[in-house]
N, C-alpha and C positions, 0 to 999 in steps of 0.2 A: 188157615193153618198157621200155627205159631211158628216163629222163625227158629231155625235150628240153633243150638248152642254154639257160641264162638269156639272154633278149633275143631269142630266135628268134621268128618269127611264130607257130609252134606254141605256144610258151610264153605269148605274149601272148594267144592264143585261150583257153588253159586258164585264164589269169588272169582274163579276162572272165567265164568261166563261174563261177569261184570267187567273184568279187566279186558277181555277180548272185545266186548262191545265198546269200551272206551277207545280202544285203538282203532276199531273200525270207523267210529265216528270221526276220529282225527285223521283218518287216511294213512296211518302209519303201519297198518297191518294187512297182509295179504294171506288169507287162510289157506290158499292153495300152495304157497311157497314157504310159509313160515310155520314153524311148530307152535302149538298153542302155548302161550305164556303161562307161567305159574302152575304147570302140571308136574307131577312127580316124575313123569317120564322124561320131560324136557330138562328139568332141573331137579335132581334128586334132593329131597329134603325141603324144597321150597314150600310145599303145601303142608308140611308137617311142623309140629312144634311151634316155637315162638313166632317165626315168620308168618306162618299161615294165620295165627291169631291176629297179628298186626294187620295183615292184608284183609282178613275178614272184617276186622274192626272198621277199616276205612272204606270198604266198598259194600258192606252189607246195607241194603236200602233202608232197613229199619234203623240201623245205627246212624246212617246219614241223617235221617230225620231227627234222631235224638241229638246229634251234634248241632243241628240247626237250632234246636230248642235251647241247647246250652249257649249258643252264640247270643240268642235273645236275652237269656238270663244274665249273661256276662256284662250286658250294658249297665246293670245295677252297680257292680263294683267299679266300673269305669267312671260312672257319674259320681259315685261317692268319692273316688280318688280325686277327680277333678275339683270337687268342692273343697276337700281338705287341703289340696295343694294350693288352691287359690287363697284360702285363709292363711296358710303359712307364708305365701308370697306377700300378702298384704301386711302381715304381722312383722316380717323382717324389714320391710321397707318403711313402715309407718312408725315403728317404735322409736320414741324420742326424736320425732321429726322436728320438733320445736328447738332442738339443740343442734348447733349453737344458734343463738338468736342474733347472729351477725352475718354480714355478707360473706359468702364463701366462693372462692375461685371464680369461675365464669358466670356466676350470678351477677357480677358487675356488668356483664354484657347483656345477657338475655333478660334480666330483670329491667335493665335500663330500656331495652327495646320495647318491652311490654308497656312501660310507662310512656314512651313516645307514641305508641299507638293510641293509648287512652287520652293523650294530649293532642293527638292528630298532628304532631310535628314530624316533618320528614327526616328520616335517618337512612344511613347506608349500612348494609351488612353483606358479607360474602355468601350468606345462606339464603335460600328461598324463604318465602314469608310464612308458610303454614304453621310451623311450630311456634313462632312468635305470636302469630294471630291467636292460636289456642291459649297461650299464656295470657294474652291481653283479655281474651274472652273470659277466662277464669277470673282475672282481676275484676272485670266488670260485674260478674255474678256475685262476687263477695264484697262489692262496694268500694273497691279501690279506685282512686281517681287519677293515679299516675303522678302524684306530687313529688315522689322521691325518685332520684336518678341513679342510685346504686353506684356511687362514684368510686369507692375504695373497699377492698377486702378488709373485713374487720369492723366496718361501721355497724352501729347498733340499730337493729330493726325496731325495737320497742321504743327507743327514744325518738325515732322518726315516724312512729305511728304507721308502720307498714304491716298489712295482714299477710306476712310471709308464710305462715303455716298453710293457709289456703292455697297460696301460689305453689308451694312445694307439693301439696297433695295431688295435684293433677299429674305431674311427671311420675310421682310415686305410684299412682293408679295405673298409668301406662306401663311402668316397669313390672308391676305385679301381674298384669294381664298377659305379659309375655309368657309366663310359666304355664297357665292352662292351655294356651293356644299351642305352645310347643309340645305339650303333653298330647293334645289331640292330633297334632301332626304325626306323631309316632303311632298313635292309634290307627290313623288312616293308612299308615304304611305297614300295618299288621305286625308291629313290634309287640311283644308280649307285655301284659300289664305290669309285672314286676320290673321289667327293664325300662318301661316308660316312666314308672314312678321313680326309678333310680335316676334317670336322666333329668327329670323335672326337679328332683331334690338337688342335683348338681347345680342347677340354675338358681334354685331358691337360696342355697347357702354359699353362693359365690360372692365374696366381699366386694369385688369391683362392680358387679351389676347392682348391688344394693346401694353402694355409695353414689353411683352415677344416677340412680333413680330417685333419690330422696332430696335432690336439690333442684333449683330452678334452672334446668338445663334441657337440651333438646334430645339427648341421646336415647332416653327411654322411649320417646315418641318414635324415633327412627327405628329402634329395635322392634317395637310393636308393629309398625307398618311392614317391616321385613318378614316377620313370622306370619303375619296375617296374609301377606302376599303369597308365601309358600303354601299356607293352608288352603287358600282359595284355589291356587293352581292345582294342587293335588285333588281337591274335590272336583274341579273341572275335568282333569285328566281321567278320573274314574267314571266320568260320564261319556267317555269316548265311544262306547257302544250304543249310546242313546243320543246321537246328534240331533240338534235342532229342537230338543225338548225345552220346556221351561227351565228345568234344573240345569241343563247344559248352558243355556244363555245366561242364567243367573250367576253361575260360578265363573263363567268367562268374563262377564262384565265386572263382577266383584274383584277379579284379579286385576283388571285394568284400573279400577278405583284404587286398589292397594298400591299398585305401581306408582300412580300419580301422587298418592300421599307420601310415599317414601321419598320420591324425588322432590316433592314440594317442601320437605322439612330440611333436608341437607342435600347438597349436590352429590355426595357420595352415595345417595340413594340410587344413583345411576348404576351402581354395581349390582343391585338386585334386579334392576331392569335388564342388565346383560345376562344374568343367570336365567331368568324366565325367557328371555329372547332365545337363548341357546336351546332351552327345553322345547320351545315352540318350533324352532327349526327342525329339531329331531323328530318331533311329533308330525310335522308336515312331511318330512322325508319318509316317515313310516307310511303315511297315507298315500304317498306317491307311488309306492311299490305296486307294480302291475299285477302281482300275484294276489293282491287284495280285491281285484276286480272292481275298483272304484272308478267310475267314469271321470274323465278329466274335467268335465263340466262340474261334477260334484266336488272335485278337488278344488277348483277355483272358488267355489262357494265357501269351502272351509278356509281357504287362504284369505278371502275377503272378510270373513267374519273375524278372523284374528287380527287383521289390519285395523278393522273398525274398533274392536274392543281393547286391543293391547297396544295400539299406537295412537289412533285418532282420539279415542276417549281419554286416555291419560294426558295427551297434549292439551285438549280442551280444558280439562280440570286444572292442569298446571297453569295455563293462561288465566283461568278464572281466579285463582288465588292472587295472582299479580294484579288483576283488575280490582279485586277487593283491596289490595295493598295501596294502590294509587287512589282508590275512592276514599279511603280513610285518611291518608296522609296528605292533607291539602294545605298545611301551614309550613312556612319556612322553618327549617331546623338544621341540625348539625350535618346533615347529609347533602346539603345544597352544593357545597363546593366540589363534590365529586362529579357533578353533571355539567352539561353544556348550558349555556345561557338560555337556549330555547326551552330546555327542561325546567330550569329554575324560575323562569318568568311566570310559570303557571302556578307557583306556590305563593300563597298569600303572605305578604310582608317580606318577600325575598329582597336581598340587597341589589339584585340586578335591576329591580324596578325602583327601589327607594334610594339607592346610592349609586346610580349609574349616571355618568356625566359624559357629555361630548368632550373630546380632547382638543383644546385649542393649541395651535403652534406656539411655542415658547413656554409650554407647561413643564413643570417638573413632575415626572411620573415614576412609578415603580412598575416593573414588568414582571409578571408572575407566571411561573411554569406550573400548570395544574398537575401534570403527571408526577412530579417529584415534590410538589409543595415548596418550591424554592423561588427566590428572586434573582433576577439578573444583577450581578454584583461585580464590583471592581475595587481595588485598593492600590496603594502605592508600591506594594511588593512586586518584584520582577520574577519572571520565569528563570530557573537556573540555566547557566550556559549549556551544561551537559546533563542529560537524563541518565538514569541508571543503566539503560540499554545502550548507551554510547551515542545516541542521537543528539544533535545540536539544536538548541532553541534560538529564538530571536532575541532573547533576554528582554522582551517587551513587558509592559505592565500586565499583571494577571487579570483575566476576566473569568469569573467563576459563578456558581449558583450557590446561594446562601439561604438557609431555611428560616431565618429570623429577621424581624424588622430591624433596619439599620440605615443610617444616613448614607452609607456607601451603596445603597440600593437605588439612589435617586439618579435619574437621567433627564436631561433637558432635550426635548424633541423639537427640531428645527426643520423648516422647509428647505428644499434644494435652492441653491443660488443659480439661476439660469445663466448667469454670465460666466460661471466657472465650469459648467458641465460641457464636455466636449462633443458628445454624440447625440444628445437628445435634450429637449426642454420639457420640464414637467409643467404641464399646463395648469393654470389656476382654475379651480372649479367655478362655473358661471355664477353660483350663488355667493362666492367669496370675492368676486371682482369689486374693487373699490370699497371694500369693507375693512374696518379697523381690526376685525377678528377673523382669522382664518382657522379652519378646522382640519384636522388630519382625516383623510378619507381613504377608502379602499383603493389600492393601486398607486398611492402617492409614493414618491421617493423622499426619504427623510434622512436627517443626520441625528445621531444620538451622542450627546456630550455628557460625560460622567461629571456630575456636579462637584464632587469633593476634590477631584484632581484636575478638572478642566481639560480633559483629554477626550478624543473622539474614538468611538468604537469602529474597528476595522477587522478584516480578516485578510490573510495573505497566504502565499504558497509556501507555508512552513507547516510541517506535521504537528498535530496536537500532542500533548504529553502522553495520553493514555491510548489514543486511537490514531495510529500512524496514517491511516487512510483518510482521516479528516483534517481540516485546516485549523491551524492555531487561531484563537481569538485573542485580540489584544487591543490596546488603545494607542493613539499617537497624539502628540501635542500640536498646537496651532502652527508652530514653526515648521513641522514636517508636512503640513497639510497641502501646501502649494502643489507639490508634484505627486500627491497621492489622494487628491480630492475625491476622485471617482470611487476609490476603494472604501471611502467613508460613507457611501450612500447605500441605503437599505430600502427595499421595496416592501411596503405593507400590503400583504395579501390575506384577505379574509378566508378562513377555513370554510365558512358557510358559502357554498358555491352558488346558492340562490340569490345572494345579495349582489347587486350590480356594482360596477366601478363607480366611484364617487360617493358611495354610502359612507356616512360619518362613522368614525371610530368612536365607540362608547366604552367607557371603563366597565369592567366586570361582565360585559355583555357580548362583545365581539371577540371571538377567538381569531388569532392571526398568526402568520409566520413572517419572519424578517429574512428577506433574501438579498444577498449582496449583489449590487449592481454590476460589478466586474466579474467576480469569481463564480457567481451563480450557485452559491451554497447557502443553506439556511442555518440560522442560529439554533443550536441543538444542545440539549443537556440530558443526562440520564443519571442513574443511581451511583455510578462509580465515583469513588472519592480520590482526590489528589493526595500526594504525600504530605508530610509535615511542612514542607516549604510553602504549601498553600493552605495550611491550617486544617487539612482534612475536608476542605470544601469540594463541592461537585465540579467536575470538569465541564466547561462550555467550549464547544468547537463548531466548525463549519461543516455541515453535512450535505453531501451532494444529492442525497435521496430526499427530494422535496416532500414526498408523500409520507415520510416517517411521522408517526404520532408524536414523538418526542420533540418535534419542531414547533409545537403549538404553545402559544403564549397569550396572555391577555394583560391589559392595563388594569391594575388594581387601585392605585391611588393617583389622584390628579390634583396638583397644586397650581392654581392660576388666580389671577386677580379677579376673574369673573365668577369664581366659586368661593363663597363666604359662608362659613358655618354649615356646610353641606347643602347650600342652595346656590343654584346658578343664577347670576345676575346678568341681564342683557341690556345694554344701552339702547336708546331709541333707534339709533342708526343701524342696529344689528338685530332688529326684531326677527328678521327672517332666518336668523341663526339659531333660533330656539329648537329644542329637540323635536325631530319629526315624529309623527305617529309611528308606533312600533310596526315595522313592516314584516316582522318575522311571523309566519303563520303558526298557530298552535299545533302542538304535536299530537298525532293520532296515537291511540293506545299501543299499537304494535311498534311504533317508533320509540315510545317510552320503554316498552318491554325489551326491545333489542338493545337499546342503550344501556339499560340497567343490567341485562344479562351479560353483556360484554364486560362491563365494569366488575361484576361479581367474579367472572372467570379470571380476569386480569389480576385483581387484588387477591384472590385466593391463591393464585400461583405466586404472587409476590410476597407472601408471608414467609420470607426466608431468613429473617433475623434470628439470631440465636436466642434460646430460652433455657433457663437453668434446669427445667424438668422435661425438655424434649427428649425423644428417644428414637431409635431406628427400628424399622419393622422386624429385622432379624431377631431382636431381643424380646419382642412382644410375647410369643407363645411360651417363653420360658420364664416370664415375669422377672426380668433382670433389672427393671427400673419402674418406679412408680411416680406419682405426682403429689406434691404437697398442696393440699387444697386450703388448709386453714390451720392456724396454730394459736395457742394461748399458753404462755409459760406457767400460769397458775394451774397447778395440778398436772403439769406435763401433758396438756391436752392438745391433740392435733387430729386432723382428718387427712389421711394419706391414702390416695387411690392405689390399692394393691390387691391383686387377685388372690383368691384362695389357692395357694401353690399346689395342693393336692388335686384340685379340680383341673387346673390348667395343665399340669404335667401329665395327668391321666389323658387329657384330650390330645396332647402331643403324641402320646403312645397310640391312641385310637386312630388318628388320621394316618400315622405312619404304618400301622398294621393294615389299614384298609388298602393303602397303595401297594404294600408288599404282597398281600394276599391276592389282590387283583392281578398283579403282574405274574405271580406264580401260577395262578389258575390259567391265564392265557398261555403261558409257556407249556404247561401240561397239556392243554388242548392241542397245541401245535404238535405235540408228541403222541397224540391220540389217546390221552388219558383224561377221562371225564369223571372226576371225583365228586362233583356237585350235582349235575343234572340240569336240564334246561329250565325247569320251573324255578328252582331255587336261585339259579344264576340270574334269571330274569329279575327276580326280586332284589337280589344283591346289586345288580347293575342299576336298576331304577331307583331304589331307595337309597342305598349307600352311595352310589355314584352321584346322585343329585345333591346330596348333602356335602359330599366331598368337593364337588364342583362349586357349590355355594361358599364353602370355606375358603377354597383357594382363590376364588374371584374376589373375596372380601379381604384378602391379605396381600397377594402378589402385586396388585396395581400400586400399592403404596411405595414399593421399591422404585417406581418410576417417577415419583413426585419429588420435586425439589423444595417444597414448602416445609414449614415446621410440622412435626408429627409428634403425637403423644400416644400414651398407652391406650387411652379411651377410643382411639381410632380402630382398635382391634376388636372391640366388643361385638359387632355383628359377626365377625369371623369366629369368635369364641363361641357364640351361640350355635352356629352351624356345626362347629367341631364337636360340641357336646352331643348334638343329635346324631352326627356321624359315628361317634364313639359308641353311643347306645346301640346303633344298628350292628356295629362290629361285634360288640359283646353278645348281643342277642343271637347273631349268627353262630358264634362259637359255642355258646352255652345252651342254645335251644334249637335253632333251625337246623344246624348241621347234625345235631344229635338225632332229631326226629326225621330229618330229610334222608338219613342213611337208609331207612327202611322204605322210602318212597321211590328211590331209584329202582324201578322194578326189575329190569333185566337188561343185559347188554349182550350183543351177539358177536361171536368171533368164529369164523370158519363155519357159519351155519349152526352153531351150537349156542344155546342160551346159558349164560353164566350169571351168578349174582352180581349186581351192580351196587353203586352207592359209595358212601364214604369209606375209603380204604379198600375198595374193590374195583375190579374191571380194568386191569392193566393191559396195555397192548393196543395196537392199531385196529380197533374194531368199531363197527357202527353201533351207536347207542340209541336207545329210545327211552324217554323218561316220561312218566305220567305227571300231569299237572298236580302240584301239591294243593290240596283243598284249602281254601281260605279259612274254613271252619277249623281245620287242624291248627293253623298258625295262631288262631285266636284262643283256642281252648286247650292246646297242648300242655301237658303237665310239666314237661321240661325235666331238668335234672336238679334235685334238691341241693346238690353241692354248688351248683351255679347260683341258686338263690341265696345261699349262704355267703358266697363270694360277694355278691352285690350288697348284701346287708353289712358285711365287714367294711367294704369301701365306703358305704354311706355313713357309717359311724365315723370313719376317718375324715370324711368331708365335713361333717358337722363339727368334729373336734377342731379342724383347721379354721372353720368359720368362727367358732367361739374364741379361739386363741388370738386371732387377729381382729376381733370385733372392736376392741378399744380404738383401733386406728380407723375403723369404719364409722363408728358412731361418735367418735371424739370424746369418749368418757374419761380418758386420761389414765395415768399410771401412778402408783404409790411411790415409786422410786425410779431413779435413772437406770438402776440395774434391771428392774422389771421391763423397762422400755427396751433396753439393749438386747434382752432375750428375744425380742421380735425381729431383730435385725439379722436375718439369716444370711443375707448376701451383702457384701460391702457396698454395692451400687444402690442399695435401698437407702436413700439419703433422708432418713428420718430426722426430724428436728429434736434437738436436745440429746441425741444419742451419740 
């Protein structure tokens, strides 16, 4: 029998039966106590006119099959749109990628690191290795040998024979791929095709994303990892009703791989790890609900699977990239000095092995502080009698830390005089008895005489200039030594606890602290600078906390008659004083990993120096400050990192609207008013809430960071704010419009009344049918809404074109034309 025409009484009757069966299946309907929904008796007019046509449309079995066919056919425009958007993304990022043919902004760092990989020379960076490894791999494929070190911004690539276009193409490809993946994320979240295209075009025509993608930088790789992580997580979540299948495991493990890649490119990749971690906790909390009748044993399997794929697998991959890092970088390089001597000695040609000498007593030495890259230093100037806070000093000779080589860094190291020490005799090591040369050893008491002033290093019970809880460090003359001899004695204590007492001190190899024999404080320095009376040099003081890392020093230079032209000479009678075999065992991989990891975190947090283009997180969403990447006065050319203001300001509106609408909906629910319905709210919370959470998690943590911050740190947050804005617009323009007819009915005092958007006021119990996915994918929507999106898209493209000379560095015909682009005074454009 052919189906009845939509809107006929027979269709309405079939609709009533369909609706009732839906409620019976969901357990929300009791036919003995509740009136039949969608009947003209229960709700006059519901089964007549437009409402009955809509209901019949969505619940007529034949029409349901038709809609499913429409869903299948809709894949064609989605695929076509994906292809076109990908082409647009590549075009905007690759156009004029050879310009400028000079080093731009942070290419000085990441191009250099790629070269070091190709040269296999060890370097240090605050970021994990994956992004730089991929750049080096790109260079290897295009025949680059790493001969160029990208020393300065503005250096010419062509003159130095660098295949820079190929190196730039890889980040550009990563940046372009972010657009189709973001587009597919919205598809998986059931956002309409026009809205998804609109959001993708926001990303295609954002000037900041283009600029950051077309240079030898890491950010486009990080963005690609972030969006891929979100996409794989959504695909996994949509398999929640099919656990333990191949698809379920595939998407779960791919999410773990994506998490590892984000974290392995930049440490801020930990933010997307946090987002997925919260989503995982929410998902597990859902499974734990007893009403789901999931056995606890089954829940533990789910928990274990997520631990395996989302914690252990990313950790192993993260470790693997560091293993590759150490495997490649086997030669000594500029990163040696950041590490311990144990680490350095495994690098071929390192100075620890080739320029390390035993330290004989009587040597002139320089004592180097690795943490601040400064030398123990003194000069004839005195501490002022009174400091700014009113405290009194000893007016002794200043002892400071100085970052440059200088004759005032030289100290003579002498053994203790047993006849002058009152409480203990420092025993001579058995290997040095009756030998003309004695060597400084672990546990020895020594004196340090400042060569240029012939004064001896001491500390005493006077507060240091900048740290009142620490002791002042100064020097005294020979005439004062008689009654203060013990205060001039310092114990050499190796940091490497595995080395026994009596082990020889070697330059560049043994890290040690100097502890005062009387006052039990260690020689300490840190980054704080003394005032002008000390020429802005670092403070050195006596620290009671022996374990502090800033108490660590080493001997860098050794001047002695037995060391000539970098070679140790040993007389016959001192043959047994030759350097012993290196007793330090080689480092295991995990030891190297944790040492490097700690250094990365410390130095990343230590990037606190001011920068002319740094900015604060509160300014980022509003594009109040950009970054000058490159400039050339000829043709008024410059590359200035600046977002498309129309895109960025629209995203600010979008995220604020989501927060306001979410709060308003919850307030209305507390008052018994449900204007959305369960199904749409579930989508609103899961899709919009996830993107809003991703945005806020990629922005707020930067407020807690004390390091240098720049506009490009906001790019992951920008991407998620675009996706969140698309969901907000789609809700207002399409889902809310269509969802109004899907909130079937709400009951008050036992009577069925119309529900949905704008209806159902009062404290009544509501029930809402699940909005069919096919409706969300195939809904026609409101033509006015599509027109609104089209107008905004034109505005975005216009903004992109208007600011494109700053993006591509094409220049301006006059200063007046350049100044028209300076909309905000804080946009510090060159030549404007």
